[in-house]
C-alpha positions as CSV (number, residue, x, y, z in Angstrom):
1,M,146.0,138.3,45.2
2,E,146.8,140.9,47.7
3,G,144.0,143.0,49.2
4,L,141.2,140.6,48.1
5,T,139.5,140.9,51.5
6,R,139.7,144.7,51.3
7,R,138.3,144.7,47.8
8,I,135.4,142.5,48.7
9,L,134.5,144.7,51.7
10,L,134.7,147.8,49.7
11,W,132.5,146.2,47.0
12,S,130.0,145.2,49.8
13,L,129.9,148.7,51.2
14,G,129.6,150.3,47.7
15,L,126.7,147.9,46.9
16,S,124.9,148.7,50.2
17,L,125.3,152.5,49.6
18,L,124.0,152.2,46.1
19,L,120.9,150.3,47.3
20,A,120.3,153.0,49.9
21,L,120.6,155.7,47.4
22,V,118.3,154.0,45.0
23,F,115.7,153.5,47.7
24,L,115.9,157.3,48.8
25,W,115.7,158.2,45.1
26,L,112.5,156.2,44.7
27,C,110.9,157.7,47.9
28,R,111.7,161.2,46.5
29,L,110.1,160.4,43.1
30,D,106.9,159.0,44.7
31,P,106.0,161.0,48.1
32,G,102.2,160.4,47.6
33,P,101.8,157.5,50.0
34,G,103.7,159.2,52.9
35,Q,101.7,162.5,52.5
36,Q,98.3,160.6,52.3
37,L,99.2,158.8,55.6
38,Y,100.2,162.2,57.2
39,E,96.8,163.8,56.2
40,I,95.0,160.8,57.6
41,R,96.8,161.1,61.0
42,L,96.2,164.8,61.0
43,Q,92.4,164.4,60.6
44,T,92.6,161.8,63.4
45,Y,94.4,164.2,65.6
46,E,91.8,166.9,65.0
47,A,88.9,164.6,65.7
48,A,90.5,163.5,68.9
49,R,90.9,167.1,70.0
50,A,87.3,167.8,69.2
51,L,86.3,165.0,71.6
52,G,88.4,166.7,74.3
53,L,91.4,164.4,74.1
54,N,94.9,165.5,74.2
55,P,96.6,163.6,71.3
56,Q,100.1,164.1,70.1
57,L,100.6,166.1,67.0
58,P,101.5,163.7,64.1
59,R,104.8,164.4,62.3
60,H,105.4,164.0,58.5
61,E,107.9,161.0,58.3
62,F,109.6,160.6,55.0
63,G,109.2,157.2,53.5
64,R,107.1,155.6,56.2
65,A,104.2,154.6,54.0
66,N,106.8,153.1,51.5
67,L,108.2,150.6,54.0
68,P,106.9,147.4,55.4
69,P,106.0,147.3,59.1
70,Y,109.0,145.2,60.1
71,L,111.3,147.8,58.9
72,G,110.4,150.4,61.4
73,R,108.3,153.5,61.6
74,G,110.7,156.3,60.7
75,R,113.9,157.4,59.1
76,G,116.0,156.7,62.2
77,E,114.9,153.0,62.4
78,L,115.4,152.7,58.6
79,L,119.1,154.0,58.9
80,L,119.5,151.7,61.9
81,W,118.4,148.6,59.8
82,L,120.5,149.7,56.8
83,A,123.5,150.0,59.0
84,L,123.0,146.7,60.6
85,L,122.6,144.9,57.2
86,V,125.7,146.6,55.8
87,G,127.7,145.5,58.9
88,L,126.3,141.9,58.7
89,G,127.2,141.9,54.9
90,A,130.7,143.3,55.5
91,L,131.3,140.8,58.3
92,A,130.1,137.9,56.2
93,S,132.2,139.0,53.2
94,W,135.3,139.3,55.4
95,R,134.8,135.8,56.8
96,V,134.4,134.4,53.3
97,A,137.1,136.3,51.6
98,R,139.8,136.1,54.3
99,P,140.4,132.2,54.1
100,I,140.2,132.5,50.3
101,E,142.9,135.2,50.3
102,Q,145.1,133.2,52.7
103,A,144.8,130.0,50.6
104,L,145.5,131.9,47.3
105,G,148.5,133.5,49.0
106,H,149.9,130.2,50.0
107,L,149.1,128.7,46.5
108,A,151.0,131.6,44.9
109,E,154.0,131.0,47.1
110,D,154.0,127.3,46.4
111,C,153.7,127.9,42.7
112,Q,156.7,130.3,42.9
113,R,158.7,127.6,44.8
114,L,157.8,125.1,42.2
115,E,158.9,127.5,39.3
116,R,162.2,128.1,41.1
117,G,162.7,124.3,41.6
118,Q,163.0,124.7,45.4
119,A,162.1,121.8,47.8
120,W,159.3,122.2,50.2
121,Q,160.6,123.1,53.7
122,G,157.4,122.1,55.6
123,G,156.4,123.8,58.8
124,A,153.3,124.5,60.9
125,Q,151.4,126.2,57.9
126,A,151.5,123.7,55.0
127,G,150.5,125.2,51.7
128,P,148.1,123.2,49.5
129,L,150.9,122.2,47.2
130,A,153.1,120.9,49.9
131,G,152.5,117.2,49.0
132,I,152.8,118.0,45.2
133,N,155.9,119.9,45.8
134,Q,157.6,116.9,47.4
135,D,156.5,114.6,44.6
136,F,157.8,117.1,42.2
137,A,161.2,117.2,44.0
138,L,161.4,113.5,43.9
139,M,160.4,113.4,40.2
140,L,163.0,116.1,39.4
141,A,165.8,114.0,41.2
142,A,164.7,111.0,39.3
143,L,164.8,112.8,36.0
144,E,168.2,114.2,36.7
145,R,169.5,110.7,37.4
146,Q,167.9,109.4,34.2
147,Q,169.4,112.3,32.3
148,Q,172.9,111.5,33.8
149,E,172.4,107.9,32.8
150,L,171.2,108.9,29.3
151,N,174.3,111.2,28.8
152,Q,176.5,108.3,29.9
153,A,174.8,105.9,27.6
154,T,175.1,108.4,24.7
155,R,178.7,108.9,25.3
156,D,179.2,105.1,25.4
157,A,177.2,104.6,22.1
158,Q,179.2,107.4,20.4
159,Q,182.5,105.8,21.5
160,A,181.2,102.4,20.3
161,L,180.1,103.9,17.1
162,S,183.6,105.5,16.5
163,L,185.3,102.2,17.4
164,R,183.0,100.3,15.0
165,E,183.8,102.8,12.2
166,S,187.4,102.5,12.9
167,L,187.3,98.7,13.0
168,L,185.4,98.6,9.7
169,T,187.7,100.9,8.0
170,R,190.7,98.9,9.1
171,S,189.0,95.5,8.3
172,H,188.1,96.8,4.8
173,A,191.8,97.7,4.1
174,E,193.2,94.6,5.7
175,F,190.8,92.1,4.2
176,R,190.5,93.4,0.7
177,Q,194.1,93.3,-0.2
178,P,194.6,89.5,0.4
179,L,191.3,88.6,-1.2
180,Q,192.2,90.6,-4.3
181,A,195.6,88.9,-4.4
182,M,193.9,85.5,-4.2
183,L,191.6,86.4,-7.0
184,E,194.5,87.8,-9.2
185,S,196.4,84.6,-8.6
186,L,193.6,82.5,-10.2
187,R,193.5,84.5,-13.5
188,G,196.1,82.2,-15.1
189,Q,194.7,79.0,-13.8
190,P,192.7,76.5,-16.0
191,D,189.0,77.0,-16.3
192,H,188.1,74.1,-14.0
193,P,184.6,74.0,-12.2
194,Y,186.4,74.1,-8.9
195,I,188.4,77.2,-10.0
196,Q,185.2,78.9,-11.1
197,T,183.5,78.2,-7.8
198,I,186.5,79.6,-5.9
199,R,186.7,82.6,-8.1
200,R,183.0,83.3,-7.7
201,N,183.1,83.1,-3.9
202,L,186.2,85.3,-3.8
203,Q,184.2,88.0,-5.8
204,V,181.3,87.6,-3.3
205,L,183.7,88.0,-0.4
206,L,185.2,91.2,-2.0
207,R,181.7,92.7,-2.4
208,L,180.9,92.0,1.3
209,V,184.2,93.6,2.3
210,D,183.4,96.6,0.2
211,D,180.1,96.9,2.0
212,L,182.0,97.3,5.3
213,A,183.2,100.7,4.2
214,A,179.8,101.8,2.5
215,Q,177.2,103.5,4.5
216,Q,174.4,101.9,2.4
217,P,174.6,98.7,0.4
218,V,174.8,99.4,-3.3
219,L,172.7,97.1,-5.6
220,R,174.2,95.8,-8.8
221,W,171.3,94.7,-11.1
222,E,171.8,92.0,-13.6
223,T,169.7,89.7,-15.6
224,V,170.3,86.1,-14.6
225,D,168.9,82.8,-15.6
226,L,167.0,81.6,-12.5
227,R,167.9,77.9,-12.9
228,E,171.5,78.5,-13.2
229,F,171.5,81.1,-10.4
230,L,169.8,78.5,-8.0
231,R,172.2,75.7,-9.0
232,E,175.2,77.9,-8.4
233,T,173.9,79.1,-5.0
234,L,173.0,75.8,-3.7
235,E,176.3,74.3,-4.4
236,A,177.1,75.2,-0.8
237,F,174.6,72.6,0.2
238,P,175.4,69.3,-1.6
239,Q,173.2,67.2,0.8
240,R,169.6,67.2,1.9
241,V,168.8,70.0,-0.6
242,R,166.9,69.1,-3.7
243,L,166.3,71.5,-6.5
244,L,163.1,70.8,-8.3
245,S,162.4,71.5,-11.9
246,G,160.8,74.7,-13.1
247,P,160.2,77.0,-16.0
248,G,163.1,78.8,-17.8
249,V,163.0,82.2,-16.3
250,K,165.3,85.2,-16.5
251,L,165.1,87.7,-13.7
252,E,166.7,91.1,-13.1
253,L,168.1,91.0,-9.6
254,D,171.1,91.6,-7.4
255,R,172.9,88.3,-7.5
256,L,174.7,88.7,-4.2
257,R,171.8,89.9,-2.1
258,S,169.4,87.4,-3.6
259,A,171.9,84.5,-2.9
260,Q,172.3,85.7,0.7
261,A,168.6,85.7,1.1
262,L,168.2,82.3,-0.4
263,L,171.1,80.7,1.7
264,N,169.6,82.1,4.8
265,L,166.2,80.4,4.2
266,V,168.0,77.1,3.2
267,G,170.2,77.3,6.2
268,N,167.2,77.8,8.5
269,A,165.3,75.0,7.0
270,L,168.2,72.5,7.3
271,K,168.7,73.7,11.0
272,Y,165.1,72.9,12.1
273,S,164.4,69.9,9.9
274,E,166.2,66.6,9.6
275,K,164.4,65.6,6.4
276,E,165.0,66.7,2.8
277,V,164.6,70.4,2.0
278,T,163.2,71.3,-1.5
279,V,163.7,74.4,-3.5
280,S,161.4,75.3,-6.3
281,W,160.7,78.4,-8.5
282,G,158.2,80.1,-10.7
283,E,157.9,83.1,-13.0
284,D,158.9,85.6,-10.4
285,W,159.5,83.6,-7.1
286,V,161.7,81.1,-5.4
287,E,160.4,78.8,-2.6
288,V,162.1,76.9,0.1
289,R,160.0,74.2,1.8
290,D,160.9,71.9,4.8
291,Q,159.2,69.3,6.9
292,G,160.4,70.4,10.2
293,Q,158.9,71.4,13.5
294,G,157.3,74.6,12.0
295,M,156.1,77.5,14.0
296,A,152.9,79.4,15.1
297,A,151.6,82.0,12.6
298,E,151.5,84.6,15.3
299,D,155.2,84.1,16.0
300,I,156.4,84.8,12.5
301,P,156.4,88.6,12.5
302,E,158.5,88.5,15.8
303,L,161.0,86.0,14.4
304,M,161.6,88.2,11.4
305,R,163.0,90.9,13.5
306,E,166.6,91.3,14.5
307,F,168.2,89.0,17.0
308,R,165.1,86.8,17.3
309,Q,165.4,83.0,17.4
310,Q,162.8,80.3,17.7
311,E,164.8,78.4,20.4
312,P,167.3,80.8,21.8
313,G,170.4,79.0,23.1
314,R,169.6,75.6,21.5
315,Q,170.4,76.5,17.9
316,E,173.4,78.1,16.4
317,G,173.3,81.7,15.0
318,V,172.3,85.1,16.4
319,G,168.7,85.4,14.9
320,L,169.5,87.5,11.8
321,G,168.6,85.0,9.1
322,L,165.0,85.9,8.4
323,H,165.5,89.5,9.1
324,T,168.4,89.8,6.6
325,A,166.6,87.8,3.9
326,R,163.5,90.2,4.3
327,R,165.8,93.2,4.2
328,W,167.6,92.1,1.0
329,M,164.3,91.4,-0.7
330,E,162.7,94.6,0.3
331,L,165.8,96.4,-0.9
332,Q,165.2,95.0,-4.4
333,G,161.6,95.8,-4.4
334,G,160.5,92.3,-3.5
335,Q,159.2,90.7,-0.4
336,L,159.6,87.6,1.8
337,Q,156.5,85.5,2.6
338,I,156.4,82.8,5.3
339,E,153.8,80.2,5.9
340,S,154.1,77.7,8.7
341,Q,152.2,75.7,11.3
342,P,153.5,73.8,14.3
343,G,154.5,70.2,13.3
344,Q,153.8,70.8,9.6
345,G,157.0,72.5,8.3
346,T,157.6,75.9,6.9
347,R,157.2,77.3,3.5
348,A,159.4,80.4,2.7
349,R,158.9,82.3,-0.6
350,L,161.2,85.0,-2.1
351,I,159.1,87.2,-4.5
352,F,160.9,89.4,-7.2
353,F,159.1,92.1,-8.9
354,K,161.8,92.8,-11.6
355,S,161.2,89.9,-13.9
356,S,163.1,90.7,-17.2
357,Q,161.6,88.0,-19.5
358,S,160.3,84.5,-19.5
359,A,161.6,81.8,-21.7
360,Q,159.8,78.6,-22.7
361,P,159.5,75.9,-20.1
362,S,162.0,73.1,-20.4
């Protein structure tokens, strides 16, 4: 913004000169009023001489009749007034433009400092952005600290992720071999119910170990009889869990994931209820109901997130039961629905959307 005052002065002078030229031009185009006034004064002069007076000979003054009385009576006074107005206008322009130019100059300097990231040095003449510059410097320092902390956290996370992947890889190799050996050792054993249960649990453990090395869990769809599936799954809870009667239904599901979801729900029900827990089923759903302390409806979405517990520190677990159950159901195209009220127990329902066929009720 250099030369702003000079440019304003030049514009003021140019505009004043233009107005003067326009006025002179208009007077040249219309000399009639001045000529008429001169003739009237000339007649007055001759009449005064006829009366024996000694009047002054009138002069023909350009533009006199075109001007108001307060602008003078001749070309000299007209030019004087014009020069006075031009001077006052130039002075006013300079007084107005000079502070603006200085302020804009300081503003430009401060903007350049901000752009270069320089801290404000202060001084007698503080620019309009002095306070902003100081705040900017503080913000920049805070951002640099946060960036350093973020970089350190990123390095720590990468190191932890690398350690986790190494641990999972080694765990998969070290766990799978003994489990596979145990399963092979049962092949020649008699077909006893206990042996079947042990063999089935070993197969589940092998699948869980295989998931350690997989980036995404792999679903294994199979058509199961829902009554038999529930009976086998609930063998882990011989007490305080009662399986109700229901229709003969065959569902297409992933046995392991569905069993994990059901076991999580039953385990939660037993944890928060001292009374009997019932498990019922229908055409495409399985329901777990307890008579425990219940929970508020607005707390259910929060408790279904990872690492959320209803009473942290007072119950066992890490808060993954409901979240894992919902995840396994959504992975199979189903959903988990929970209804509960404080003091009235909880009803959790697993809904499957891949029913294969429905048999006649027994």
